[in-house]
PDB file of N, CA, C and O in Angstrom, chain B, residues numbered from 101:
ATOM      1  N   UNK B 101      46.577 -24.989  54.318  1.00  0.00           N
ATOM      2  CA  UNK B 101      47.799 -24.359  53.877  1.00  0.00           C
ATOM      3  C   UNK B 101      47.820 -24.326  52.346  1.00  0.00           C
ATOM      4  O   UNK B 101      47.399 -25.283  51.697  1.00  0.00           O
ATOM      5  N   UNK B 102      48.305 -23.236  51.779  1.00  0.00           N
ATOM      6  CA  UNK B 102      48.358 -23.098  50.340  1.00  0.00           C
ATOM      7  C   UNK B 102      49.517 -23.900  49.763  1.00  0.00           C
ATOM      8  O   UNK B 102      50.585 -23.999  50.368  1.00  0.00           O
ATOM      9  N   UNK B 103      49.287 -24.471  48.580  1.00  0.00           N
ATOM     10  CA  UNK B 103      50.331 -25.242  47.917  1.00  0.00           C
ATOM     11  C   UNK B 103      51.305 -24.363  47.142  1.00  0.00           C
ATOM     12  O   UNK B 103      52.435 -24.774  46.879  1.00  0.00           O
ATOM     13  N   UNK B 104      50.881 -23.164  46.776  1.00  0.00           N
ATOM     14  CA  UNK B 104      51.739 -22.293  45.979  1.00  0.00           C
ATOM     15  C   UNK B 104      52.054 -21.028  46.749  1.00  0.00           C
ATOM     16  O   UNK B 104      51.274 -20.573  47.585  1.00  0.00           O
ATOM     17  N   UNK B 105      53.217 -20.471  46.446  1.00  0.00           N
ATOM     18  CA  UNK B 105      53.631 -19.211  47.056  1.00  0.00           C
ATOM     19  C   UNK B 105      53.147 -18.075  46.168  1.00  0.00           C
ATOM     20  O   UNK B 105      53.399 -18.086  44.963  1.00  0.00           O
ATOM     21  N   UNK B 106      52.466 -17.108  46.736  1.00  0.00           N
ATOM     22  CA  UNK B 106      51.980 -15.968  45.973  1.00  0.00           C
ATOM     23  C   UNK B 106      52.620 -14.695  46.508  1.00  0.00           C
ATOM     24  O   UNK B 106      52.702 -14.489  47.719  1.00  0.00           O
ATOM     25  N   UNK B 107      53.077 -13.834  45.582  1.00  0.00           N
ATOM     26  CA  UNK B 107      53.640 -12.551  45.982  1.00  0.00           C
ATOM     27  C   UNK B 107      52.514 -11.610  46.373  1.00  0.00           C
ATOM     28  O   UNK B 107      51.414 -11.667  45.823  1.00  0.00           O
ATOM     29  N   UNK B 108      52.807 -10.750  47.328  1.00  0.00           N
ATOM     30  CA  UNK B 108      51.824  -9.755  47.743  1.00  0.00           C
ATOM     31  C   UNK B 108      51.676  -8.687  46.667  1.00  0.00           C
ATOM     32  O   UNK B 108      52.668  -8.246  46.086  1.00  0.00           O
ATOM     33  N   UNK B 109      50.459  -8.276  46.404  1.00  0.00           N
ATOM     34  CA  UNK B 109      50.173  -7.198  45.472  1.00  0.00           C
ATOM     35  C   UNK B 109      49.554  -6.064  46.276  1.00  0.00           C
ATOM     36  O   UNK B 109      48.572  -6.268  46.989  1.00  0.00           O
ATOM     37  N   UNK B 110      50.131  -4.864  46.161  1.00  0.00           N
ATOM     38  CA  UNK B 110      49.682  -3.717  46.930  1.00  0.00           C
ATOM     39  C   UNK B 110      48.997  -2.708  46.018  1.00  0.00           C
ATOM     40  O   UNK B 110      49.335  -2.603  44.839  1.00  0.00           O
ATOM     41  N   UNK B 111      48.045  -1.973  46.555  1.00  0.00           N
ATOM     42  CA  UNK B 111      47.431  -0.869  45.827  1.00  0.00           C
ATOM     43  C   UNK B 111      48.415   0.287  45.793  1.00  0.00           C
ATOM     44  O   UNK B 111      49.085   0.566  46.787  1.00  0.00           O
ATOM     45  N   UNK B 112      48.504   0.965  44.645  1.00  0.00           N
ATOM     46  CA  UNK B 112      49.389   2.122  44.509  1.00  0.00           C
ATOM     47  C   UNK B 112      48.529   3.373  44.364  1.00  0.00           C
ATOM     48  O   UNK B 112      47.638   3.436  43.516  1.00  0.00           O
ATOM     49  N   UNK B 113      48.807   4.354  45.197  1.00  0.00           N
ATOM     50  CA  UNK B 113      48.035   5.590  45.215  1.00  0.00           C
ATOM     51  C   UNK B 113      48.879   6.759  44.748  1.00  0.00           C
ATOM     52  O   UNK B 113      50.101   6.771  44.901  1.00  0.00           O
ATOM     53  N   UNK B 114      48.202   7.739  44.176  1.00  0.00           N
ATOM     54  CA  UNK B 114      48.858   8.992  43.807  1.00  0.00           C
ATOM     55  C   UNK B 114      48.197  10.100  44.609  1.00  0.00           C
ATOM     56  O   UNK B 114      46.972  10.214  44.648  1.00  0.00           O
ATOM     57  N   UNK B 115      49.023  10.909  45.243  1.00  0.00           N
ATOM     58  CA  UNK B 115      48.531  12.020  46.053  1.00  0.00           C
ATOM     59  C   UNK B 115      48.846  13.322  45.336  1.00  0.00           C
ATOM     60  O   UNK B 115      49.822  13.389  44.589  1.00  0.00           O
ATOM     61  N   UNK B 116      48.056  14.342  45.543  1.00  0.00           N
ATOM     62  CA  UNK B 116      48.332  15.622  44.885  1.00  0.00           C
ATOM     63  C   UNK B 116      49.673  16.194  45.345  1.00  0.00           C
ATOM     64  O   UNK B 116      49.999  16.160  46.532  1.00  0.00           O
ATOM     65  N   UNK B 117      50.446  16.720  44.392  1.00  0.00           N
ATOM     66  CA  UNK B 117      51.781  17.251  44.701  1.00  0.00           C
ATOM     67  C   UNK B 117      51.710  18.523  45.523  1.00  0.00           C
ATOM     68  O   UNK B 117      52.657  18.848  46.239  1.00  0.00           O
ATOM     69  N   UNK B 118      50.617  19.240  45.435  1.00  0.00           N
ATOM     70  CA  UNK B 118      50.511  20.517  46.148  1.00  0.00           C
ATOM     71  C   UNK B 118      50.101  20.352  47.609  1.00  0.00           C
ATOM     72  O   UNK B 118      49.980  21.344  48.328  1.00  0.00           O
ATOM     73  N   UNK B 119      49.889  19.140  48.048  1.00  0.00           N
ATOM     74  CA  UNK B 119      49.468  18.881  49.423  1.00  0.00           C
ATOM     75  C   UNK B 119      50.661  19.036  50.365  1.00  0.00           C
ATOM     76  O   UNK B 119      51.614  18.261  50.278  1.00  0.00           O
ATOM     77  N   UNK B 120      50.626  20.015  51.258  1.00  0.00           N
ATOM     78  CA  UNK B 120      51.741  20.267  52.177  1.00  0.00           C
ATOM     79  C   UNK B 120      51.372  19.960  53.624  1.00  0.00           C
ATOM     80  O   UNK B 120      52.001  20.468  54.552  1.00  0.00           O
ATOM     81  N   UNK B 121      50.372  19.145  53.808  1.00  0.00           N
ATOM     82  CA  UNK B 121      49.915  18.823  55.151  1.00  0.00           C
ATOM     83  C   UNK B 121      50.312  17.396  55.506  1.00  0.00           C
ATOM     84  O   UNK B 121      50.518  16.562  54.624  1.00  0.00           O
ATOM     85  N   UNK B 122      50.417  17.121  56.797  1.00  0.00           N
ATOM     86  CA  UNK B 122      50.677  15.762  57.262  1.00  0.00           C
ATOM     87  C   UNK B 122      49.401  14.927  57.311  1.00  0.00           C
ATOM     88  O   UNK B 122      49.456  13.716  57.520  1.00  0.00           O
ATOM     89  N   UNK B 123      48.264  15.568  57.119  1.00  0.00           N
ATOM     90  CA  UNK B 123      46.985  14.881  57.158  1.00  0.00           C
ATOM     91  C   UNK B 123      46.546  14.541  55.738  1.00  0.00           C
ATOM     92  O   UNK B 123      46.412  15.428  54.895  1.00  0.00           O
ATOM     93  N   UNK B 124      46.325  13.261  55.478  1.00  0.00           N
ATOM     94  CA  UNK B 124      45.865  12.816  54.166  1.00  0.00           C
ATOM     95  C   UNK B 124      44.416  12.363  54.275  1.00  0.00           C
ATOM     96  O   UNK B 124      44.057  11.610  55.180  1.00  0.00           O
ATOM     97  N   UNK B 125      43.603  12.820  53.361  1.00  0.00           N
ATOM     98  CA  UNK B 125      42.199  12.428  53.330  1.00  0.00           C
ATOM     99  C   UNK B 125      41.974  11.490  52.155  1.00  0.00           C
ATOM    100  O   UNK B 125      42.612  11.633  51.112  1.00  0.00           O
ATOM    101  N   UNK B 126      41.077  10.539  52.319  1.00  0.00           N
ATOM    102  CA  UNK B 126      40.846   9.549  51.276  1.00  0.00           C
ATOM    103  C   UNK B 126      40.348  10.184  49.985  1.00  0.00           C
ATOM    104  O   UNK B 126      40.611   9.651  48.907  1.00  0.00           O
ATOM    105  N   UNK B 127      39.642  11.299  50.061  1.00  0.00           N
ATOM    106  CA  UNK B 127      39.138  11.944  48.844  1.00  0.00           C
ATOM    107  C   UNK B 127      40.262  12.544  48.010  1.00  0.00           C
ATOM    108  O   UNK B 127      40.069  12.803  46.822  1.00  0.00           O
ATOM    109  N   UNK B 128      41.446  12.773  48.610  1.00  0.00           N
ATOM    110  CA  UNK B 128      42.587  13.348  47.902  1.00  0.00           C
ATOM    111  C   UNK B 128      43.442  12.291  47.206  1.00  0.00           C
ATOM    112  O   UNK B 128      44.249  12.630  46.341  1.00  0.00           O
ATOM    113  N   UNK B 129      43.279  11.022  47.567  1.00  0.00           N
ATOM    114  CA  UNK B 129      44.111   9.950  47.013  1.00  0.00           C
ATOM    115  C   UNK B 129      43.399   9.293  45.834  1.00  0.00           C
ATOM    116  O   UNK B 129      42.195   9.042  45.879  1.00  0.00           O
ATOM    117  N   UNK B 130      44.160   9.021  44.788  1.00  0.00           N
ATOM    118  CA  UNK B 130      43.632   8.330  43.610  1.00  0.00           C
ATOM    119  C   UNK B 130      44.352   7.005  43.439  1.00  0.00           C
ATOM    120  O   UNK B 130      45.581   6.955  43.479  1.00  0.00           O
ATOM    121  N   UNK B 131      43.595   5.933  43.249  1.00  0.00           N
ATOM    122  CA  UNK B 131      44.172   4.619  42.993  1.00  0.00           C
ATOM    123  C   UNK B 131      44.678   4.598  41.555  1.00  0.00           C
ATOM    124  O   UNK B 131      43.904   4.803  40.621  1.00  0.00           O
ATOM    125  N   UNK B 132      45.988   4.347  41.374  1.00  0.00           N
ATOM    126  CA  UNK B 132      46.570   4.374  40.035  1.00  0.00           C
ATOM    127  C   UNK B 132      46.968   2.994  39.537  1.00  0.00           C
ATOM    128  O   UNK B 132      47.364   2.857  38.379  1.00  0.00           O
ATOM    129  N   UNK B 133      46.876   1.978  40.367  1.00  0.00           N
ATOM    130  CA  UNK B 133      47.211   0.633  39.918  1.00  0.00           C
ATOM    131  C   UNK B 133      47.614  -0.270  41.062  1.00  0.00           C
ATOM    132  O   UNK B 133      47.401   0.038  42.235  1.00  0.00           O
ATOM    133  N   UNK B 134      48.197  -1.380  40.694  1.00  0.00           N
ATOM    134  CA  UNK B 134      48.678  -2.374  41.655  1.00  0.00           C
ATOM    135  C   UNK B 134      50.187  -2.474  41.515  1.00  0.00           C
ATOM    136  O   UNK B 134      50.725  -2.220  40.437  1.00  0.00           O
ATOM    137  N   UNK B 135      50.877  -2.840  42.583  1.00  0.00           N
ATOM    138  CA  UNK B 135      52.334  -2.945  42.547  1.00  0.00           C
ATOM    139  C   UNK B 135      52.806  -4.108  43.406  1.00  0.00           C
ATOM    140  O   UNK B 135      52.161  -4.477  44.388  1.00  0.00           O
ATOM    141  N   UNK B 136      53.959  -4.686  43.014  1.00  0.00           N
ATOM    142  CA  UNK B 136      54.643  -5.717  43.791  1.00  0.00           C
ATOM    143  C   UNK B 136      56.009  -5.151  44.162  1.00  0.00           C
ATOM    144  O   UNK B 136      56.616  -4.421  43.378  1.00  0.00           O
ATOM    145  N   UNK B 137      56.487  -5.483  45.345  1.00  0.00           N
ATOM    146  CA  UNK B 137      57.790  -4.990  45.805  1.00  0.00           C
ATOM    147  C   UNK B 137      58.677  -6.188  46.118  1.00  0.00           C
ATOM    148  O   UNK B 137      58.296  -7.067  46.892  1.00  0.00           O
ATOM    149  N   UNK B 138      59.878  -6.220  45.504  1.00  0.00           N
ATOM    150  CA  UNK B 138      60.846  -7.295  45.709  1.00  0.00           C
ATOM    151  C   UNK B 138      62.134  -6.664  46.228  1.00  0.00           C
ATOM    152  O   UNK B 138      62.628  -5.700  45.645  1.00  0.00           O
ATOM    153  N   UNK B 139      62.680  -7.199  47.317  1.00  0.00           N
ATOM    154  CA  UNK B 139      63.913  -6.670  47.906  1.00  0.00           C
ATOM    155  C   UNK B 139      65.003  -7.735  47.796  1.00  0.00           C
ATOM    156  O   UNK B 139      64.788  -8.889  48.168  1.00  0.00           O
ATOM    157  N   UNK B 140      66.165  -7.348  47.289  1.00  0.00           N
ATOM    158  CA  UNK B 140      67.291  -8.263  47.160  1.00  0.00           C
ATOM    159  C   UNK B 140      68.564  -7.604  47.630  1.00  0.00           C
ATOM    160  O   UNK B 140      68.573  -6.411  47.933  1.00  0.00           O
ATOM    161  N   UNK B 141      69.649  -8.373  47.693  1.00  0.00           N
ATOM    162  CA  UNK B 141      70.929  -7.813  48.155  1.00  0.00           C
ATOM    163  C   UNK B 141      72.071  -8.458  47.390  1.00  0.00           C
ATOM    164  O   UNK B 141      72.121  -9.679  47.242  1.00  0.00           O
ATOM    165  N   UNK B 142      72.990  -7.625  46.902  1.00  0.00           N
ATOM    166  CA  UNK B 142      74.204  -8.104  46.255  1.00  0.00           C
ATOM    167  C   UNK B 142      75.150  -8.568  47.358  1.00  0.00           C
ATOM    168  O   UNK B 142      75.520  -7.775  48.223  1.00  0.00           O
ATOM    169  N   UNK B 143      75.537  -9.815  47.340  1.00  0.00           N
ATOM    170  CA  UNK B 143      76.293 -10.390  48.459  1.00  0.00           C
ATOM    171  C   UNK B 143      77.715  -9.862  48.573  1.00  0.00           C
ATOM    172  O   UNK B 143      78.256  -9.841  49.679  1.00  0.00           O
ATOM    173  N   UNK B 144      78.348  -9.433  47.481  1.00  0.00           N
ATOM    174  CA  UNK B 144      79.741  -8.998  47.540  1.00  0.00           C
ATOM    175  C   UNK B 144      79.905  -7.571  48.045  1.00  0.00           C
ATOM    176  O   UNK B 144      80.775  -7.302  48.873  1.00  0.00           O
ATOM    177  N   UNK B 145      79.083  -6.662  47.555  1.00  0.00           N
ATOM    178  CA  UNK B 145      79.256  -5.249  47.892  1.00  0.00           C
ATOM    179  C   UNK B 145      78.270  -4.749  48.935  1.00  0.00           C
ATOM    180  O   UNK B 145      78.393  -3.611  49.389  1.00  0.00           O
ATOM    181  N   UNK B 146      77.311  -5.547  49.323  1.00  0.00           N
ATOM    182  CA  UNK B 146      76.343  -5.118  50.322  1.00  0.00           C
ATOM    183  C   UNK B 146      75.319  -4.125  49.803  1.00  0.00           C
ATOM    184  O   UNK B 146      74.650  -3.460  50.594  1.00  0.00           O
ATOM    185  N   UNK B 147      75.186  -4.013  48.494  1.00  0.00           N
ATOM    186  CA  UNK B 147      74.213  -3.091  47.915  1.00  0.00           C
ATOM    187  C   UNK B 147      72.856  -3.787  47.853  1.00  0.00           C
ATOM    188  O   UNK B 147      72.723  -4.873  47.290  1.00  0.00           O
ATOM    189  N   UNK B 148      71.862  -3.142  48.439  1.00  0.00           N
ATOM    190  CA  UNK B 148      70.505  -3.685  48.375  1.00  0.00           C
ATOM    191  C   UNK B 148      69.787  -3.061  47.194  1.00  0.00           C
ATOM    192  O   UNK B 148      70.073  -1.924  46.817  1.00  0.00           O
ATOM    193  N   UNK B 149      68.868  -3.793  46.616  1.00  0.00           N
ATOM    194  CA  UNK B 149      68.064  -3.239  45.540  1.00  0.00           C
ATOM    195  C   UNK B 149      66.598  -3.564  45.791  1.00  0.00           C
ATOM    196  O   UNK B 149      66.254  -4.616  46.332  1.00  0.00           O
ATOM    197  N   UNK B 150      65.765  -2.650  45.391  1.00  0.00           N
ATOM    198  CA  UNK B 150      64.325  -2.797  45.540  1.00  0.00           C
ATOM    199  C   UNK B 150      63.721  -2.712  44.143  1.00  0.00           C
ATOM    200  O   UNK B 150      63.911  -1.720  43.440  1.00  0.00           O
ATOM    201  N   UNK B 151      62.996  -3.750  43.743  1.00  0.00           N
ATOM    202  CA  UNK B 151      62.306  -3.761  42.466  1.00  0.00           C
ATOM    203  C   UNK B 151      60.826  -3.494  42.715  1.00  0.00           C
ATOM    204  O   UNK B 151      60.193  -4.156  43.537  1.00  0.00           O
ATOM    205  N   UNK B 152      60.290  -2.525  42.002  1.00  0.00           N
ATOM    206  CA  UNK B 152      58.867  -2.222  42.098  1.00  0.00           C
ATOM    207  C   UNK B 152      58.250  -2.621  40.767  1.00  0.00           C
ATOM    208  O   UNK B 152      58.582  -2.050  39.728  1.00  0.00           O
ATOM    209  N   UNK B 153      57.344  -3.609  40.794  1.00  0.00           N
ATOM    210  CA  UNK B 153      56.741  -4.157  39.579  1.00  0.00           C
ATOM    211  C   UNK B 153      55.253  -3.864  39.564  1.00  0.00           C
ATOM    212  O   UNK B 153      54.646  -3.602  40.602  1.00  0.00           O
ATOM    213  N   UNK B 154      54.673  -3.914  38.367  1.00  0.00           N
ATOM    214  CA  UNK B 154      53.219  -3.820  38.302  1.00  0.00           C
ATOM    215  C   UNK B 154      52.633  -5.218  38.509  1.00  0.00           C
ATOM    216  O   UNK B 154      53.378  -6.175  38.722  1.00  0.00           O
ATOM    217  N   UNK B 155      51.334  -5.340  38.449  1.00  0.00           N
ATOM    218  CA  UNK B 155      50.693  -6.620  38.742  1.00  0.00           C
ATOM    219  C   UNK B 155      50.998  -7.683  37.697  1.00  0.00           C
ATOM    220  O   UNK B 155      50.741  -8.863  37.935  1.00  0.00           O
ATOM    221  N   UNK B 156      51.546  -7.292  36.533  1.00  0.00           N
ATOM    222  CA  UNK B 156      51.914  -8.237  35.483  1.00  0.00           C
ATOM    223  C   UNK B 156      53.405  -8.560  35.498  1.00  0.00           C
ATOM    224  O   UNK B 156      53.930  -9.080  34.514  1.00  0.00           O
ATOM    225  N   UNK B 157      54.093  -8.261  36.598  1.00  0.00           N
ATOM    226  CA  UNK B 157      55.524  -8.504  36.806  1.00  0.00           C
ATOM    227  C   UNK B 157      56.421  -7.710  35.875  1.00  0.00           C
ATOM    228  O   UNK B 157      57.546  -8.133  35.608  1.00  0.00           O
ATOM    229  N   UNK B 158      55.963  -6.575  35.374  1.00  0.00           N
ATOM    230  CA  UNK B 158      56.798  -5.687  34.569  1.00  0.00           C
ATOM    231  C   UNK B 158      57.448  -4.684  35.520  1.00  0.00           C
ATOM    232  O   UNK B 158      56.755  -3.992  36.266  1.00  0.00           O
ATOM    233  N   UNK B 159      58.785  -4.606  35.493  1.00  0.00           N
ATOM    234  CA  UNK B 159      59.523  -3.743  36.408  1.00  0.00           C
ATOM    235  C   UNK B 159      59.302  -2.281  36.031  1.00  0.00           C
ATOM    236  O   UNK B 159      59.516  -1.894  34.882  1.00  0.00           O
ATOM    237  N   UNK B 160      58.875  -1.472  36.999  1.00  0.00           N
ATOM    238  CA  UNK B 160      58.632  -0.050  36.790  1.00  0.00           C
ATOM    239  C   UNK B 160      59.702   0.824  37.437  1.00  0.00           C
ATOM    240  O   UNK B 160      59.953   1.938  36.976  1.00  0.00           O
ATOM    241  N   UNK B 161      60.335   0.326  38.506  1.00  0.00           N
ATOM    242  CA  UNK B 161      61.313   1.124  39.248  1.00  0.00           C
ATOM    243  C   UNK B 161      62.357   0.210  39.871  1.00  0.00           C
ATOM    244  O   UNK B 161      62.030  -0.854  40.396  1.00  0.00           O
ATOM    245  N   UNK B 162      63.624   0.637  39.808  1.00  0.00           N
ATOM    246  CA  UNK B 162      64.723  -0.070  40.469  1.00  0.00           C
ATOM    247  C   UNK B 162      65.411   0.933  41.382  1.00  0.00           C
ATOM    248  O   UNK B 162      65.849   1.990  40.931  1.00  0.00           O
ATOM    249  N   UNK B 163      65.504   0.606  42.651  1.00  0.00           N
ATOM    250  CA  UNK B 163      66.174   1.482  43.616  1.00  0.00           C
ATOM    251  C   UNK B 163      67.377   0.730  44.188  1.00  0.00           C
ATOM    252  O   UNK B 163      67.249  -0.395  44.671  1.00  0.00           O
ATOM    253  N   UNK B 164      68.554   1.373  44.125  1.00  0.00           N
ATOM    254  CA  UNK B 164      69.784   0.810  44.672  1.00  0.00           C
ATOM    255  C   UNK B 164      70.092   1.533  45.981  1.00  0.00           C
ATOM    256  O   UNK B 164      70.089   2.763  46.028  1.00  0.00           O
ATOM    257  N   UNK B 165      70.358   0.773  47.041  1.00  0.00           N
ATOM    258  CA  UNK B 165      70.618   1.346  48.359  1.00  0.00           C
ATOM    259  C   UNK B 165      71.995   0.871  48.816  1.00  0.00           C
ATOM    260  O   UNK B 165      72.209  -0.322  49.034  1.00  0.00           O
ATOM    261  N   UNK B 166      72.923   1.814  48.959  1.00  0.00           N
ATOM    262  CA  UNK B 166      74.292   1.516  49.380  1.00  0.00           C
ATOM    263  C   UNK B 166      74.351   1.399  50.906  1.00  0.00           C
ATOM    264  O   UNK B 166      73.503   1.938  51.616  1.00  0.00           O
ATOM    265  N   UNK B 167      75.357   0.693  51.388  1.00  0.00           N
ATOM    266  CA  UNK B 167      75.536   0.581  52.837  1.00  0.00           C
ATOM    267  C   UNK B 167      75.885   1.919  53.463  1.00  0.00           C
ATOM    268  O   UNK B 167      75.713   2.103  54.668  1.00  0.00           O
ATOM    269  N   UNK B 168      76.382   2.874  52.645  1.00  0.00           N
ATOM    270  CA  UNK B 168      76.722   4.206  53.155  1.00  0.00           C
ATOM    271  C   UNK B 168      75.471   5.074  53.330  1.00  0.00           C
ATOM    272  O   UNK B 168      75.546   6.155  53.913  1.00  0.00           O
ATOM    273  N   UNK B 169      74.321   4.605  52.826  1.00  0.00           N
ATOM    274  CA  UNK B 169      73.074   5.342  52.991  1.00  0.00           C
ATOM    275  C   UNK B 169      72.603   6.069  51.745  1.00  0.00           C
ATOM    276  O   UNK B 169      71.472   6.553  51.711  1.00  0.00           O
ATOM    277  N   UNK B 170      73.442   6.160  50.720  1.00  0.00           N
ATOM    278  CA  UNK B 170      73.033   6.833  49.487  1.00  0.00           C
ATOM    279  C   UNK B 170      72.140   5.914  48.661  1.00  0.00           C
ATOM    280  O   UNK B 170      72.292   4.693  48.696  1.00  0.00           O
ATOM    281  N   UNK B 171      71.211   6.506  47.922  1.00  0.00           N
ATOM    282  CA  UNK B 171      70.322   5.736  47.065  1.00  0.00           C
ATOM    283  C   UNK B 171      70.295   6.323  45.662  1.00  0.00           C
ATOM    284  O   UNK B 171      70.487   7.525  45.477  1.00  0.00           O
ATOM    285  N   UNK B 172      70.062   5.491  44.706  1.00  0.00           N
ATOM    286  CA  UNK B 172      69.852   5.884  43.317  1.00  0.00           C
ATOM    287  C   UNK B 172      68.626   5.135  42.821  1.00  0.00           C
ATOM    288  O   UNK B 172      68.448   3.956  43.125  1.00  0.00           O
ATOM    289  N   UNK B 173      67.779   5.821  42.055  1.00  0.00           N
ATOM    290  CA  UNK B 173      66.560   5.214  41.557  1.00  0.00           C
ATOM    291  C   UNK B 173      66.507   5.339  40.043  1.00  0.00           C
ATOM    292  O   UNK B 173      66.818   6.391  39.485  1.00  0.00           O
ATOM    293  N   UNK B 174      66.111   4.255  39.383  1.00  0.00           N
ATOM    294  CA  UNK B 174      65.911   4.223  37.944  1.00  0.00           C
ATOM    295  C   UNK B 174      64.429   3.944  37.705  1.00  0.00           C
ATOM    296  O   UNK B 174      63.899   2.933  38.165  1.00  0.00           O
ATOM    297  N   UNK B 175      63.755   4.857  36.974  1.00  0.00           N
ATOM    298  CA  UNK B 175      62.360   4.671  36.628  1.00  0.00           C
ATOM    299  C   UNK B 175      62.281   4.202  35.176  1.00  0.00           C
ATOM    300  O   UNK B 175      62.918   4.787  34.300  1.00  0.00           O
ATOM    301  N   UNK B 176      61.512   3.162  34.918  1.00  0.00           N
ATOM    302  CA  UNK B 176      61.379   2.615  33.584  1.00  0.00           C
ATOM    303  C   UNK B 176      60.003   2.956  33.026  1.00  0.00           C
ATOM    304  O   UNK B 176      58.982   2.690  33.659  1.00  0.00           O
ATOM    305  N   UNK B 177      59.986   3.550  31.832  1.00  0.00           N
ATOM    306  CA  UNK B 177      58.734   3.922  31.175  1.00  0.00           C
ATOM    307  C   UNK B 177      58.683   3.189  29.842  1.00  0.00           C
ATOM    308  O   UNK B 177      59.528   3.424  28.978  1.00  0.00           O
ATOM    309  N   UNK B 178      57.713   2.312  29.663  1.00  0.00           N
ATOM    310  CA  UNK B 178      57.612   1.502  28.476  1.00  0.00           C
ATOM    311  C   UNK B 178      56.694   2.109  27.414  1.00  0.00           C
ATOM    312  O   UNK B 178      56.467   1.494  26.372  1.00  0.00           O
ATOM    313  N   UNK B 179      56.174   3.289  27.664  1.00  0.00           N
ATOM    314  CA  UNK B 179      55.279   3.914  26.684  1.00  0.00           C
ATOM    315  C   UNK B 179      56.097   4.489  25.535  1.00  0.00           C
ATOM    316  O   UNK B 179      57.282   4.786  25.688  1.00  0.00           O
ATOM    317  N   UNK B 180      55.453   4.641  24.388  1.00  0.00           N
ATOM    318  CA  UNK B 180      56.160   5.168  23.214  1.00  0.00           C
ATOM    319  C   UNK B 180      55.853   6.613  23.025  1.00  0.00           C
ATOM    320  O   UNK B 180      56.355   7.233  22.088  1.00  0.00           O
TER     321      UNK B 180
END
């Protein structure tokens, strides 16, 4: 058994925007990096949030999910 808890790191792929088929081929997908996904919930209002981080724990995307089903997403770009 491991002594430390490790977060899962997932491969992040980019697919061509012009692809209109339900069939994806591996030659069409490009590996663009690694990502971590953290899911939390605000206890008072029932709003869930999803944090998408890179492998260095830098937050790249925040998604807010309301109990009514609506979502809002904030994308963070740290480039100058």
